Residue, then its C-alpha position, 0 to 999 in steps of 0.5 A: m518533533q512536535d506537529k506544529e514544528l513540522i508544519e511550520k518546516i513545511k510552510a517554509l519550503p518553496p512551493d515545488k518542495i512542498a510538492e515533493v513532500v506531499d508526494f512522499v507523503d502519499f507514497l508512504a501511506q500507499r506503501d502501507d497500504r500495500v503491505l497490509v493488502e499483501a499480508a491480508s492476500k497471504m493470510s487468506e490463501p489457505a482458506f481458499a485453497a480448497v476452492w482454488d485447487n480443484p479439477d473444474d477450475a484447472e482450466y483458469d490455471n493456464l491463463 
């Protein structure tokens, strides 16, 4: 589907449906960001393991 065709279809929707499309697009964009953040967090865990796993910081594990 071409961009122009999609835009025309969206323009033809009633205002309440356009609001739903906007919400859905925001959801999709947010979901992708969340996946990237989670992946980056998982990838960084080994690098921080030595810093996180030490006796001085063990007190924080119980919070």
